[in-house]
N, C-alpha and C positions, 0 to 999 in steps of 0.2 A: 504493500500500500504506500501511497505517496504521503507528503507532509501534511495533507489535509485530514488525515485520519484523526478522529476524536480520541483524546487520551482515555485510557480504559476506565478510570474511576469516574470521570465525567460522563462517559458513555453508559456505564452501568446505571448511574443515577438517572440519566435521560431515558434509558430503556424502561426503568421502573416507573417513571412519570408517564411514559407512553402507554404502558400496560394499564395504568390506573385510568387514563383518559379515554381508552377505547375498549369496547367489549371484547374484541378479538383482533390480534395483529399477527402477521406471519414473519418468518425469518427473512424472506426476500425483501419485504417492505422495510424491515429494520436494517438490513444490510445496505439497502439503497439510501436510506435516510442518514446513516452514520458513515457511509463510504468505507465499509469493511466487507470482508468475505462472509458468506453464509456460515462457513465453518467457525468463524470468529463469533458470530451471533450464537451458535450452538454452545460454544464455550462460555459466553457471557450468561446465557440462561442457566447453564449448569452452575455457574458461580453464584448466581442469585439464589438458586435452590439450596446450595450448600450453606448459604448465609441465613437460611431460615425463611426466605420469602416464599410464600405458597403459590408458585407458578403452576397453573394447570395447562397441560398440553392436550389439545384436541387433535387427534391424528388426522393429517391431511388438510387441516384448516389453520392451525396456528396456536398462539399462546394467549392466556388471560390470567388475571389474578383470581384466586379462589373467592367466590361470592362472600361478601361481608368483610373482606380484608381491606383496611384503609391505611394509607400512608399518613405520616404527620403532615401538618400544613406546609405547603410549598413556600419558598422564598422567591422574591423577585429582585433582579438586578435593577440598577437605576434606569438603564435604557428601557427595560421591559416595563417598568412603572410609568415612564414617560409615554410609551406607546399606548398604554391603557388610558392615561389621562387625555391624550389626543383623541383616542377613540370615543371617550366620553363626550367630548365636545361635538363630535360628529353625530352621536346619538341624540344629544339634547336638541338638535335642530329638527329631528324627525317629527312627523306629524301624527304618529300613533301614540297616544298617551300611555297605553299599557306597556308598550315597548320601552319608552323612556323611563317609566316608573320601575320596571323590573331591572333594567340595566343599572339605574342609579342605585338601587338597593344592593345589587351585586357588587358594584364598584366600591360602595361603602364598606362591605365586608372584606374586599381585597385590600383596601387602604388600611384596614384595622390590623392586618398582619405584617405590614411593612415595618422595617426597623425605623427608629425615630429619625435618623439622618435622612433616609430616603423619603420618609413620610413628609418631612419639612420641605424637601425639594419638590415633591409631587404637589403639595399644597401651593407652592410658589408658581409652578408651571400652570396649574389649573386657573390661576388668576391672571396669567399672562398669555393665554391662548384663546382665540375666538374665531368663529367661522360665521361670517356675516350673511347667512341665509336664514330664511324664516325668522326675520327680525321681530315680528310680533308674537313669536312663539305660539302660534295658533295650532291647536290639535284638531284634526279633522276625522280621526277614527280612534277607537279605543278597544279594538278586538284582536290585536296581534297576539297577545299571550294566550287567549282562548284558542285561536286558530292553530298556534304552534302545538298546544297540547293535543288538539284533535288530530293534527297531522301525524304526530309521532305515536299516538295511541290508536290510530285507525278508527276514530269515531266519526260517524256522520255528523254533518252540520245542517241545521235548518236556518236559512237566512231570508230576511225580507230585503229585497234588492231593488234599488231605484236606478235603472239604466238611464243613460243620457237620452232625453227626449222620448221616453217610453214609459208605459205604465209600470207601476211597482208590481213585482211578482214575488211569490214565495217559492224558494227553491230548497230541495234537499240535495246536498252535494258531498262528494268524497274529496276532501282536501288532498292535493297532490304536492304542491310546491308554493313558494312565496318568493317574489322578487321585488326590487325597488326601482322606481324610475321617477326622477324629479321630485324626490322626497316623499312621494306617495307610495304605498305598498299595494301590490297586486297579488291576489290569491288565484292560483291556478287550481281548478278542481273539475272533477267529472260531474257534470250536472245531470241528475236523473230526470229532470223535466225535459231538457233538450237532447239527452242521450249522447252527449259528446263533451269533450273538454272545453271549458270556457274560462275566461279571465274576468275576475271581479275586482274592481277597485274597492279598497277597504273603506274609503270615505263615502261610498255609496251604499254600504251595508247599514241599513237603518236598525235592524235587530238581528241578533245572532244567538243561537242556542246549540250547545253541544248535546247530541242525542246519545242515549245509552247504546244504541245499535252500532255494531262495528261493520266494516267493509273489508274485502280482501285487499291486501297491499297491492299497489300498482306495480306491474312488471317493468314498465317503461322508466328510463332514467330521465333526468332533466335535460341533458344535452340531446337525447333522442326526441324529447318533446319539442324543443326548439327547431330541430331538423325537420320534424313533422310539420310544424307551422310554416317553415320556410318553403317546404315542398308544396303545401296547399296554396301558398300565395303566388307561385309561379304559374304563368299562363300555359294552357295546354298547347302543344305543337302538333 
């Protein structure tokens, strides 16, 4: 390996963090991430096991930490803390109130574990950085958190939707993905009323309810969805 190889102690710590942050990760993914051989990753995993870390190996799939095992709170470098503070300013201009609220609460918890010196610098940076969009701080939706929960738990959503220059309709949808454009959020979902994927602006959802009923996870990926939309927009030849 060349000089970019991550020193072993740092790599072991980073692998441990990776195992905690993902449900499952494989040796190839870890080798690529840390620029080492797969055999080196095998040795690293064995070293973690010998140190008493309960790494579970799922044959043919990868590694994970045994359910219920938790690492001590992580620490952040000054640069990482600065990145989080900058991201906070980006989030604060967002127009979904629930998203802003949840991120603000999360960043408060993160700031709480910073060492005092880094915390003081983070506080200074937060007072010296601004993004001058959404100056009036207007919130046009408040459903992001609920949609995220429904999306990851495969719950159906019932929404009252006011499309542009159209009558308000009630839809039952299967949330598929979320993306942002010009500060507003868009929900991509399979609409059971129209029997196809549709895009819904969050600021036009007048009422939203998470239903107890579940749906089958979508097989399509987000890049495949965008490719599908691009193909639909092309004229026939």
